[in-house]
C-alpha positions in Angstrom: -70.8 167.1 -15.9 -70.5 167.5 -19.4 -67.8 165.0 -19.8 -67.4 161.5 -19.0 -64.1 160.7 -16.8 -64.4 157.1 -16.7 -60.8 156.5 -15.8 -61.4 152.5 -16.7 -62.6 151.5 -19.9 -65.2 149.6 -19.0 -65.0 146.7 -21.0 -61.5 145.3 -19.8 -60.9 143.7 -17.2 -57.9 145.3 -15.3 -55.1 143.4 -13.4 -54.7 145.8 -10.7 -57.8 148.1 -9.1 -55.3 150.5 -8.2 -53.4 150.9 -11.2 -53.7 154.9 -11.2 -52.2 155.2 -7.6 -49.2 152.7 -8.5 -48.4 154.3 -11.7 -48.3 158.0 -10.2 -46.5 156.5 -7.2 -43.8 154.8 -8.8 -42.7 156.6 -12.1 -42.7 160.6 -12.1 -41.9 162.2 -15.0 -40.2 165.6 -15.1 -43.2 168.3 -16.7 -40.3 169.1 -19.7 -39.8 165.6 -20.5 -43.9 164.8 -20.2 -44.4 167.9 -22.5 -41.9 167.0 -25.0 -43.4 163.1 -25.3 -46.9 164.3 -25.6 -45.8 166.5 -28.4 -43.6 163.9 -29.9 -40.3 166.1 -30.0 -37.1 164.0 -29.7 -36.1 162.8 -26.0 -32.8 161.1 -25.0 -33.0 158.7 -21.8 -29.7 158.8 -19.6 -28.8 156.3 -16.7 -27.6 157.3 -13.6 -24.9 154.8 -12.2 -22.3 156.9 -13.6 -23.5 159.4 -11.2 -24.0 157.1 -8.0 -21.1 154.5 -9.1 -19.5 155.2 -12.3 -17.5 158.2 -11.1 -16.3 159.9 -8.1 -17.5 163.3 -7.0 -17.4 165.9 -8.6 -16.5 164.4 -12.0 -19.9 162.6 -12.0 -22.4 165.7 -11.4 -20.3 167.8 -13.7 -20.2 165.1 -16.3 -24.1 164.2 -16.2 -24.8 167.9 -16.5 -22.3 167.9 -19.7 -24.1 165.4 -21.2 -27.3 166.3 -20.6 -26.2 169.7 -22.5 -24.7 167.7 -25.1 -28.2 166.4 -25.9 -29.8 169.5 -25.5 -27.4 171.2 -28.0 -28.0 168.7 -30.5 -31.6 169.1 -30.4 -33.5 166.6 -28.1 -34.7 166.9 -24.6 -32.6 164.6 -21.7 -34.4 162.3 -19.3 -31.8 161.2 -16.9 -33.4 158.4 -15.0 -32.9 157.6 -11.4 -34.5 156.7 -8.1 -34.9 158.7 -5.0 -36.6 157.7 -1.8 -38.4 154.9 -3.9 -39.8 157.4 -6.3 -38.1 156.7 -10.1 -37.6 159.7 -11.6 -37.7 160.3 -15.5 -36.0 163.6 -16.1 -34.0 164.6 -12.9 -33.7 168.2 -11.7 -30.3 169.9 -11.2 -31.2 169.4 -7.4 -32.3 165.9 -7.7 -29.3 164.8 -9.6 -26.9 166.5 -7.0 -29.0 165.0 -4.2 -28.4 161.4 -6.0 -24.6 162.3 -6.4 -23.9 163.1 -2.8 -25.7 160.1 -1.0 -23.1 157.6 0.6 -22.5 154.8 -1.5 -23.7 152.3 0.8 -27.2 154.2 0.6 -27.5 153.8 -2.9 -28.4 150.5 -4.9 -27.0 149.8 -8.1 -30.5 148.6 -10.2 -30.8 146.5 -12.5 -34.2 144.8 -13.5 -34.3 142.4 -10.4 -33.5 145.3 -8.1 -36.3 147.8 -9.0 -39.1 146.2 -7.0 -37.0 146.0 -3.9 -35.8 149.6 -4.1 -39.2 151.0 -4.7 -40.8 148.6 -2.2 -38.2 149.9 0.4 -38.2 153.8 -0.5 -34.4 153.5 -1.0 -32.3 155.2 -3.7 -30.7 153.7 -6.7 -28.6 154.4 -10.1 -30.3 153.1 -12.9 -28.2 150.5 -14.9 -28.7 149.8 -18.7 -31.0 147.4 -18.2 -33.3 149.3 -15.5 -33.0 152.3 -17.5 -34.1 150.4 -20.4 -37.2 149.5 -18.6 -38.1 152.4 -17.7 -37.6 154.5 -21.1 -39.7 151.8 -22.7 -42.3 152.2 -20.2 -42.8 156.0 -20.7 -42.2 155.6 -24.6 -38.7 157.0 -24.9 -37.2 155.4 -28.0 -33.4 156.3 -27.5 -30.9 156.0 -24.5 -27.3 157.2 -24.6 -25.0 155.4 -22.1 -20.9 154.9 -22.0 -20.6 151.1 -22.6 -23.0 148.4 -21.6 -22.3 145.1 -19.5 -21.6 141.8 -21.2 -20.0 138.6 -20.7 -17.4 138.5 -18.0 -13.8 137.6 -18.7 -13.9 133.9 -17.7 -17.8 134.2 -18.0 -17.7 130.4 -19.7 -16.8 129.3 -15.9 -18.7 131.8 -13.7 -21.6 132.3 -15.8 -21.2 136.1 -15.1 -23.6 137.5 -17.9 -24.9 141.0 -17.6 -28.8 141.8 -17.5 -27.9 144.3 -19.8 -27.9 141.8 -22.6 -31.1 139.8 -21.7 -32.7 143.4 -21.3 -31.7 144.4 -24.9 -33.0 140.8 -26.3 -36.7 141.9 -24.9 -37.2 145.4 -24.6 -37.4 147.6 -27.8 -35.2 150.6 -27.0 -32.4 151.7 -29.0 -29.1 152.3 -27.2 -26.0 154.2 -27.9 -22.9 153.3 -26.6 -19.5 153.1 -27.1 -19.3 149.5 -27.2 -18.9 146.7 -24.5 -16.6 147.6 -21.6 -13.2 146.7 -22.5 -13.0 145.1 -19.0 -15.3 142.1 -20.5 -15.1 139.4 -22.9 -16.5 141.0 -26.3 -16.5 138.1 -28.8 -18.2 136.2 -26.3 -20.7 139.0 -25.4 -21.5 139.7 -29.3 -22.4 136.2 -29.7 -24.5 136.4 -26.6 -26.2 139.4 -28.6 -26.5 137.4 -31.7 -28.4 134.9 -29.8 -31.0 137.4 -28.1 -31.9 138.5 -31.7 -30.3 142.1 -30.9 -29.6 144.1 -34.1 -26.2 145.1 -33.5 -24.6 148.1 -35.6 -21.4 150.4 -35.7 -21.6 154.2 -36.4 -19.4 156.1 -38.6 -16.8 153.4 -38.8 -16.1 151.7 -42.0 -16.1 147.9 -42.1 -18.2 147.7 -39.2 -15.5 147.7 -36.8 -17.3 147.4 -33.4 -15.8 149.8 -30.6 -14.5 148.6 -27.0 -15.6 151.7 -25.0 -11.4 153.0 -24.3 -10.5 152.2 -27.6 -12.0 152.6 -31.2 -11.4 149.1 -32.3 -12.1 146.1 -30.5 -10.9 143.5 -32.7 -14.7 142.4 -33.6 -16.7 143.3 -36.7 -20.5 143.5 -36.4 -22.7 143.0 -40.1 -24.1 146.4 -40.0 -22.3 150.2 -40.2 -24.5 153.3 -40.0 -23.0 156.1 -42.0 -25.0 158.8 -40.3 -27.8 160.1 -37.7 -30.3 159.8 -40.8 -29.5 156.2 -41.9 -29.3 155.2 -37.9 -32.9 157.1 -38.0 -34.3 154.9 -40.9 -33.0 151.9 -39.3 -35.3 152.6 -36.2 -38.1 153.7 -38.3 -38.1 150.2 -39.9 -37.5 148.6 -36.4 -40.7 150.6 -34.9 -42.6 149.4 -38.1 -41.8 145.8 -37.7 -42.8 145.7 -34.1 -39.5 144.1 -32.7 -39.9 143.6 -29.1 -35.8 143.5 -29.1 -33.4 146.4 -28.5 -30.9 148.1 -31.1 -27.3 148.3 -30.1 -25.4 151.3 -31.8 -21.8 151.3 -31.1 -20.1 154.7 -31.3 -16.4 155.0 -31.3 -14.8 157.0 -29.1 -13.3 160.3 -30.6 -9.8 159.6 -31.7 -7.9 162.5 -29.5 -9.4 160.8 -26.4 -9.1 157.1 -27.3 -6.3 154.9 -25.0 -3.5 153.1 -26.1 -4.7 149.4 -26.5 -1.6 147.3 -24.9 -1.5 149.9 -22.1 -5.3 149.9 -21.3 -5.1 145.8 -21.5 -2.5 146.2 -19.0 -4.6 148.2 -16.5 -7.4 145.9 -16.9 -5.4 142.9 -16.3 -3.9 144.4 -13.2 -7.7 146.0 -11.8 -8.9 142.3 -12.4 -6.2 140.6 -10.1 -6.7 143.6 -7.5 -10.6 142.9 -7.6 -10.0 139.2 -7.4 -7.3 139.7 -4.4 -10.3 141.8 -2.2 -12.9 139.1 -3.0 -15.3 141.5 -5.3 -18.2 139.8 -6.7 -21.2 140.4 -8.7 -22.4 143.7 -9.7 -19.6 145.5 -7.6 -17.1 144.3 -10.1 -17.6 146.9 -12.7 -17.3 149.8 -10.6 -14.4 148.4 -8.9 -12.4 147.9 -12.2 -13.3 151.4 -13.5 -12.2 153.0 -10.6 -9.1 150.7 -10.3 -8.3 151.7 -14.1 -8.6 155.2 -13.4 -6.3 154.9 -10.6 -3.7 152.9 -12.9 -3.8 155.1 -15.5 -3.4 158.2 -13.5 -6.9 159.6 -14.3 -6.3 159.2 -18.2 -8.9 156.8 -18.5 -11.8 158.8 -16.8 -11.1 161.6 -19.5 -11.7 158.9 -22.1 -14.8 158.0 -20.1 -16.2 161.4 -19.9 -15.7 162.2 -23.5 -16.9 159.0 -24.9 -20.3 159.6 -23.2 -20.8 163.2 -23.9 -20.0 162.0 -27.8 -22.7 159.2 -27.2 -25.3 161.6 -25.9 -24.4 163.9 -28.9 -25.2 161.1 -31.5 -28.5 159.8 -29.7 -29.5 163.5 -29.8 -29.0 163.6 -33.4 -30.7 160.1 -34.2 -33.7 160.8 -32.1 -34.2 164.3 -33.7 -33.8 162.4 -37.1 -36.2 159.7 -36.0 -38.9 162.4 -34.6 -38.3 164.3 -38.2 -39.1 161.1 -40.0 -42.5 160.4 -37.7 -43.9 164.0 -38.6 -43.3 163.5 -42.2 -45.0 160.2 -42.1 -47.7 161.4 -39.8 -48.5 164.7 -42.3 -48.9 162.3 -45.0 -50.7 159.6 -43.1 -48.4 157.0 -44.0 -50.5 154.7 -42.3 -53.8 155.2 -44.4 -55.2 152.4 -46.6 -54.8 152.9 -49.9 -57.7 154.6 -51.9 -59.5 156.3 -49.1 -61.6 158.7 -50.4 -64.4 159.3 -48.0 -63.3 160.4 -44.5 -65.3 159.7 -41.3 -66.7 162.9 -39.4 -66.3 163.3 -35.7 -68.1 166.3 -34.0 -67.5 166.5 -30.2 -65.2 167.9 -27.7 -61.3 169.1 -27.5 -60.6 169.6 -23.9 -57.1 170.1 -22.5 -56.8 167.6 -19.2 -54.9 168.5 -16.4 -54.9 166.0 -13.7 -53.7 166.0 -10.4 -52.6 163.0 -8.2 -52.1 163.7 -4.6 -48.5 162.1 -3.2 -49.0 163.3 0.1 -49.2 159.7 1.7 -50.0 161.2 5.6 -53.2 162.9 4.6 -56.5 162.1 3.0 -57.8 165.0 0.3 -60.4 167.5 2.0 -62.1 170.3 0.7 -60.2 172.4 3.5 -58.1 175.3 1.6 -55.2 173.1 2.7 -52.0 172.7 0.1 -51.2 169.1 -1.0 -48.1 167.9 -2.9 -49.3 166.3 -6.0 -48.1 164.9 -9.2 -49.4 166.8 -12.5 -49.8 165.7 -16.0 -51.2 167.4 -18.9 -53.1 165.7 -21.7 -54.9 166.5 -24.7 -58.6 165.1 -24.2 -61.9 165.2 -25.1 -64.3 162.2 -26.2 -64.7 163.6 -29.7 -61.2 164.7 -30.1 -60.0 161.2 -29.0 -62.2 159.2 -31.1 -61.4 161.1 -34.0 -57.4 160.7 -33.1 -57.9 157.2 -32.9 -59.8 156.8 -36.4 -57.1 158.9 -38.3 -54.4 156.6 -36.7 -56.2 153.3 -37.5 -58.4 154.1 -40.5 -56.1 156.6 -41.9 -57.9 159.8 -42.3 -60.9 161.9 -40.9 -62.2 165.1 -40.4 -62.9 166.8 -36.8 -65.3 169.6 -36.2 -64.4 170.9 -32.5 -64.1 174.3 -30.9 -60.8 175.6 -29.2 -59.8 178.8 -27.7 -57.4 181.3 -29.4 -55.5 181.3 -25.8 -52.4 179.7 -24.5 -54.1 176.6 -23.7 -55.5 176.3 -27.1 -52.4 176.7 -28.7 -51.0 173.6 -26.4 -53.7 171.4 -27.2 -53.2 172.2 -30.9 -49.9 171.3 -30.7 -50.6 167.9 -29.2 -53.0 167.0 -32.4 -52.1 165.7 -35.5 -52.1 167.9 -38.3 -55.2 166.4 -40.1 -57.3 166.8 -36.9 -56.9 170.7 -37.5 -58.8 170.8 -40.8 -62.2 171.8 -39.0 -61.3 173.4 -35.8 -63.2 176.5 -34.7 -60.5 178.8 -33.4 -62.8 180.9 -31.2 -61.1 184.1 -30.0 -64.2 185.2 -27.2 -63.9 181.8 -25.3 -61.5 179.8 -23.3 -60.2 176.5 -24.1 -62.0 174.0 -22.5 -59.9 172.9 -19.7 -60.7 169.9 -17.4 -58.9 169.7 -14.0 -59.1 166.2 -12.1 -57.8 165.5 -8.4 -57.1 162.1 -7.4 -56.4 161.0 -4.1 -53.5 158.9 -3.0 -55.4 155.7 -3.7 -55.9 156.6 -7.4 -59.9 157.4 -6.7 -61.0 160.9 -8.3 -62.3 163.0 -5.9 -63.3 166.1 -7.8 -63.6 167.3 -11.5 -63.7 170.8 -12.3 -64.6 171.7 -16.0 -65.6 175.0 -18.1 -67.4 173.3 -21.4 -68.9 176.8 -22.4 -66.8 176.8 -25.7 -68.7 173.6 -27.2 -71.4 176.1 -27.8 -69.2 177.5 -30.5 -70.4 174.5 -32.5 -73.5 176.0 -34.2 -75.6 175.2 -37.2 -73.7 178.1 -38.9 -70.2 176.5 -38.2 -71.2 173.0 -39.3 -72.8 174.4 -42.6 -69.5 176.2 -43.4 -67.9 172.5 -43.3 -70.8 171.1 -45.4 -68.4 169.1 -47.7 -67.0 167.1 -44.6 -70.8 165.7 -44.3 -70.8 165.2 -47.7 -67.6 163.1 -47.9 -68.4 161.0 -44.4 -69.1 157.6 -44.6 -69.9 157.9 -40.9 -70.6 160.7 -38.4 -69.7 160.4 -34.8 -71.5 162.9 -32.4 -70.5 162.9 -28.8 -72.9 164.7 -26.2 -71.0 167.9 -25.3 -72.2 169.8 -28.0 -75.4 171.5 -28.1 -79.0 170.3 -29.1 -79.3 172.9 -31.9 -75.5 171.7 -33.1 -77.0 167.9 -32.6 -80.1 169.0 -34.8 -78.2 170.8 -37.3 -75.7 167.4 -37.8 -78.8 165.0 -37.8 -80.4 167.2 -40.6 -77.0 166.8 -42.6 -76.8 162.9 -41.9 -80.3 162.6 -43.3 -79.7 164.6 -46.3 -76.7 163.1 -47.3 -78.3 159.5 -46.0 -75.2 158.9 -43.7 -75.1 156.7 -40.4 -74.7 158.7 -36.9 -72.6 156.8 -34.2 -73.8 158.5 -30.9 -71.3 158.5 -28.2 -73.3 159.4 -24.9 -70.4 160.8 -23.1 -72.0 161.1 -19.7 -75.2 159.9 -17.9 -76.6 163.7 -17.2 -76.5 164.7 -21.1 -77.0 161.2 -22.8 -80.8 162.0 -23.4 -79.9 165.2 -24.8 -80.7 164.1 -28.8 -83.7 162.1 -28.1 -85.5 165.2 -27.0 -85.1 166.1 -30.9 -87.8 164.9 -33.3 -88.2 161.5 -34.2 -87.6 161.8 -37.9 -84.1 163.2 -36.9 -83.3 160.7 -34.1 -83.7 157.9 -36.5 -80.6 158.7 -38.1 -78.6 157.6 -35.2 -77.9 154.0 -36.0 -75.2 152.8 -33.5 -74.7 154.1 -29.9 -72.3 153.1 -27.0 -73.6 154.0 -23.7 -72.5 152.3 -20.2 -75.4 151.2 -17.9 -76.2 154.6 -16.6 -76.2 156.5 -19.7 -78.3 153.6 -21.1 -80.9 154.5 -18.6 -80.9 158.0 -19.2 -81.4 157.3 -23.0 -84.3 154.5 -22.3 -85.8 157.1 -20.1 -85.7 159.8 -22.7 -87.1 157.6 -25.2 -89.8 155.5 -23.2 -90.7 158.5 -21.0 -91.0 156.0 -18.2 -88.3 155.8 -15.1 -85.9 152.9 -14.8 -84.7 151.8 -11.7 -80.9 150.3 -11.9 -78.9 148.8 -9.4 -75.1 149.4 -9.6 -72.0 148.8 -7.6 -69.0 146.5 -7.5 -71.1 143.7 -5.5 -73.8 143.6 -8.1 -73.1 140.0 -9.7 -72.7 139.9 -13.6 -75.8 138.1 -14.3 -77.9 141.2 -12.6 -76.1 143.4 -14.6 -77.0 141.7 -17.9 -80.5 141.3 -16.9 -80.8 145.0 -16.3 -79.0 145.9 -19.6 -81.4 143.6 -21.7 -84.5 144.7 -20.0 -83.7 148.4 -21.3 -82.5 147.3 -24.5 -85.4 145.5 -25.1 -87.6 148.5 -24.6 -85.4 150.8 -26.9 -83.7 148.3 -29.1 -85.6 148.6 -32.4 -84.7 152.3 -32.7 -81.0 151.2 -33.5 -78.9 148.8 -35.7 -76.6 148.6 -32.8 -76.3 149.2 -29.3 -72.9 148.7 -27.7 -73.7 148.4 -23.8 -70.6 148.6 -21.7 -70.9 146.5 -18.4 -67.8 147.4 -16.2 -65.2 145.1 -16.2 -67.3 142.4 -17.6 -67.4 143.3 -21.0 -70.0 144.5 -23.7 -73.4 143.6 -24.3 -74.6 144.3 -28.0 -77.9 144.5 -29.2 -77.8 144.5 -33.0 -79.5 143.7 -36.5 -79.6 139.8 -36.8 -78.7 139.7 -40.5 -75.5 142.1 -40.0 -73.7 138.9 -38.2 -71.9 137.8 -41.0 -72.2 141.6 -42.5 -71.3 144.2 -40.2 -71.7 146.9 -42.8 -75.7 146.5 -42.6 -75.3 148.6 -39.2 -74.5 151.5 -41.0 -77.8 151.3 -43.0 -79.9 154.0 -42.5 -83.4 152.8 -43.2 -85.6 151.8 -40.5 -85.5 148.1 -40.7 -87.8 145.4 -39.3 -85.1 142.7 -39.0 -84.9 140.9 -35.7 -82.6 141.8 -33.3 -80.2 139.6 -31.5 -78.5 139.9 -28.1 -74.7 138.7 -27.6 -72.6 139.3 -24.7 -68.6 139.5 -25.2 -66.4 138.9 -22.2 -63.8 141.3 -21.5 -60.2 139.9 -22.4 -57.1 140.0 -19.9 -54.9 142.8 -20.5 -51.2 143.1 -19.0 -48.5 145.7 -18.9 -51.3 148.5 -18.3 -50.2 152.0 -18.1 -52.5 154.4 -18.4 -56.6 153.8 -18.0 -58.1 156.9 -19.6 -59.2 156.9 -22.9 -59.2 153.6 -23.6 -63.3 153.6 -24.2 -62.8 156.0 -26.9 -60.1 153.8 -29.0 -62.6 151.0 -28.6 -64.7 153.0 -30.5 -62.0 154.0 -33.0 -61.4 150.4 -33.5 -64.8 149.4 -33.9 -65.6 152.0 -36.1 -62.4 151.4 -38.6 -63.2 147.5 -38.9 -67.1 148.7 -39.7 -66.0 151.0 -42.5 -63.8 148.0 -43.9 -65.9 146.0 -46.5 -66.8 142.1 -45.5 -66.0 142.3 -42.0 -68.2 139.8 -39.8 -69.8 141.6 -36.2 -67.0 139.7 -34.2 -64.1 141.5 -35.8 -65.3 144.5 -35.3 -65.6 144.0 -31.5 -62.0 142.4 -31.7 -61.2 145.4 -33.2 -62.3 147.4 -30.5 -60.9 145.4 -27.9 -57.5 145.4 -29.6 -57.6 149.2 -30.0 -58.5 149.3 -26.2 -55.6 147.2 -25.1 -53.4 149.5 -27.0 -54.3 152.4 -25.4 -54.2 150.5 -21.9 -50.6 149.8 -22.3 -49.9 153.9 -23.7 -48.8 156.5 -21.4 -51.7 158.9 -23.3 -55.2 158.6 -23.8 -54.6 157.8 -27.5 -51.4 155.8 -28.3 -48.8 157.5 -30.5 -48.9 154.7 -32.7 -51.4 151.7 -32.5 -49.9 149.8 -35.5 -47.6 150.7 -38.2 -49.8 149.5 -40.9 -53.5 148.6 -41.0 -52.6 145.2 -42.5 -51.0 144.6 -38.9 -54.2 146.0 -37.1 -56.6 144.1 -39.3 -54.3 140.8 -38.6 -54.3 141.7 -34.8 -57.9 141.9 -34.7 -59.0 138.8 -36.9 -56.7 136.4 -34.8 -58.3 138.4 -31.6 -62.0 137.4 -32.9 -61.2 133.7 -32.8 -60.6 133.8 -29.5 -63.5 136.3 -28.3 -65.5 134.9 -25.1 -69.1 135.0 -26.5 -72.4 134.0 -25.7 -75.8 134.5 -26.8 -78.2 136.4 -24.5 
């Protein structure tokens, strides 16, 4: 193996051992949606209760498809969210959408937050409400969601206490909801008061004076503090909302097109009549809204249904325009490295692998995976990977800039991989016409365990001393060089020679136990420039054996106690610790054991000292912090490296803060759909504040 595929960041205690299985079983992204999110293209989430409960057949299907078409026509990818047989689908196919619409109403559950676990557990089908759609959209990284109208405080809600879960969800889930206000059947003034209490930013759209719409009509009689004059203005609001890391939603009220607006007196009379019918028939709970909408449509002779269809299509158009503008703003900020600390003149250099990861998780519950030539049903996922590439992207997003030297094939896979990478990472890419892009295919069984890995890594040999020399300025500008072990020994020798020439410390990421010892076969005058390493125990064993020439017996496994692991790590570190300024040994889900120069405790920058030091070393164990809301378990170790290195390069950091920075970055990666989060934090000051705070609560002990 030439690429470490630890799916768990070894230094973070996970809440669920079979997380990957759960993630893939429950939420399935349509390939088009997944690719759009990976490439940071605009995506608009769409709910499915209009399909299952909001409209009759065939209007529900034709409207849902027309809404998706509006999203596409205005520059975004639609992602209709629904639940089929216990699987949450983000991006329904036409067939799936039709299947959901045709299911008998008594077999489809109207799903809010409270209903999701039940529907998934029972493998039932459901249409997602505003609340449920927000939850799922946020989970997969969709920022903008278009719907018809939101729920709210019901009329006489002060007595019945009937308040829609949509309102509390808006108060705790950061998704922008584009709608035509609150449904007319509800108490709109009380709903707006409730949203204010929840801290939700509410704005009207292209409505002079902040007039808030009420679904069927353009004027609810209520005003809101803010009015957005265009999609660009709305996108700027959402950009600031993201940068401030608000943990509540944004509600944008778009008036129904004037030609489809209902007469307010007539619609109010229809609402009153429908409400009386609901009371007479004993309709209650979540059945009230669909009953009232159907009754109003019947009372108005279908005109309210036409209005409903028109406003939903219009909201989809506006949401797509906003999502496209937001994507454009984010791209501009990315290209100018808006998150960069001011005054960056020296850029860290990373040399290593760029890989297109293709994973398959078997969802065939009846069969276990065997290498028997059979076809298994599986969920596929494509992502940018490679240890070197991941670390480089992490440093770029946390530190502000970075140079990466890596090799990619001049083929379709290579172009796909390059599209997923920030522009800054492409400066040192070697585009190889005679080699295929490195592809790593991973097969996971239904339990989430990796059963087979296939990879072609030959292209990394294209990183030669000659190609490295062509980027000599990258070395001269670097405060640190990060090197993974996927590259050849000749390339490593060239890197270490440049490091020696320019007096630059090297951080070595061992990548895999079988190749972890590769650089230590080189001459000692070259390997002495490797000042920091981050191995797991198996990689530490390989490195120890390469340096000492003596075999090491290692006992590993889930049943090996923490004390035993620490004892084994300490034994190896004592043999090789003096060769490095810092060894970050990862001990599974227990934590990390650091061996470091004793004088670097209060000044971590001493770990970058390239001279051989006689300073005594110390050992300190840091327990792994507890991480909630995990959605992805790959790439967190690479983010730990990026966070640690970023803090290390900032002046005046103590060692605890560097470790805390690694943990904070890793936690963000675990809570992200991709190996490297689209955004760790909006500003470097926020990241610094986070890891300084984390440093105060680190569980540590001297060994």
